[in-house]
N, C-alpha and C positions, 0 to 999 in steps of 0.2 A: 632399659633393662628388660622389660617385658617383650619388646619387639625383637631383641637379640635372642631371647629364649625361643620365641616363636620361629625365628629364622633358622635357628639350629635344628629345631624339631622338623621343620619342613625339609631342610637339607638332608637330615638323617632319613626321613621318609623317602625322599627321592633316591638316595643312595641305596637303600634297601630295595626299593622298587626296581631299580635298574639291575641290580645283581640278582634279585630273586627270580627273575624271569629267564635266567641263563644258567647253563652248566658246562663245565669244561669236560669234553668227551673226545675220545679218539675219532679221527676223521680220515677219509681217503684223500690225501692232499691233491692228487691230480684232478679229482672231481670237485671237491669242496671249495678249494681256494679260488679257482676261476669263477665259480658260481656265486659265492657269498662274500668274497673280498673281506675276510676278517682283518681286523687291525693288528692282531698279534696271534702267533701260534707257538706252541711248545713242541720242540723237535728233540727226539731222543735218537742219538747215533746208534747204529747197529753194533759197532765194534767196542765201544767204550761205556755204554750206558749213561754217558753224560747228556745233560739236557740243556738246551739253549732256547732263549726266547727270541723270536724273530719278528721285528716290526715290519709292517707293510709287505707281507709275503706275496710272492707271485710265482707262477709256474711258467718256465720257459723251456719247452721241450721236455726233457727228463730231469730238469734241475729246479730246485727250490731256491729262489733268490729273495733277498730282503736285507735288512740291516739288523745287526745285533742290538738288542734292546739296551738302552742306557749308553749307547755310543754311536759313532758314525761309521763303524766298521761294516763294510759290505760283506755279505755272506752269500756263497753259492754252494749248495749241497746237492750232489747227485742223489736222486730218489733211491738209488740202489744202496746208498750208505745210511739210509734212514730206517730205524726200527719202527718208530711210531711218530705220528703227528697228532697233537691235541689242539682243539680250538673251542672257543666259547660258542655254544649252540643254544638256540631257543629251547626252553623247558616249559612245555605246556602245563604240566602238573603244578609246577611252582607258580605259574601265572594264574591258574585257576584258584589256587590256595590264597594268593595275594588278593585277588579280586574278591573272593568270598569273605576273607577277613576284613577287608575294607568295607564291604557292604554291611556285614554284621556289626562292625564297630560304629558305623554311621547310624544304623537303625537303633542300636542300643543307646547311643548318645542322644538322638532325637527323642526317644521314648523317655529317658530319664530327665531330660530338660523339660519335656511336656508334663511329665508326672510331677516334677518339683514345682511347676507353676500352677498346677491344678489346685493345690491346697487340700483342705478337708471339705470339699463340696459334697453334700449328700444329695444333690439334684432335687431338692424340694421334699425329700422324705423326712418326715418328722420322727425322730427316734425317742422323743420324750425328754423329760428332765429328771435330774437326780433330786434327792430330798431337799437340797439347798436351792433348787430352782435353776441350776445351770443346765444347759442342754447337753445331752450326750453327744460326743464327737462321732461315734459310730454306733451302728445298730447291732 
């Protein structure tokens, strides 16, 4: 049971880590797709404002080709019929925040574990005793 909870926590952390470092943003398809080979792009048609998800996009001449997500339908869209294309791009701000939060959480965890194991050590300082003869726990 404990291993299952730990596995779920690690899986959740990985999922957050993967998505935290990217943002879906508008891109120039003729430049971005051949350079970065995204897995999926969101294409908005110029005439109907409808949006389709295209898996495995590629640019051939002036045409965006791929397969419609969720099916095996091939798609070929002339770039002149496209209003916008969005793709998942690296987000350096989110990456920095994720790394910073991970480091801060790790340091805090180590400190609290270390502090909890230290106990009430006075490092040899004598604080005296109360009237009943018991030593003071702190000065």
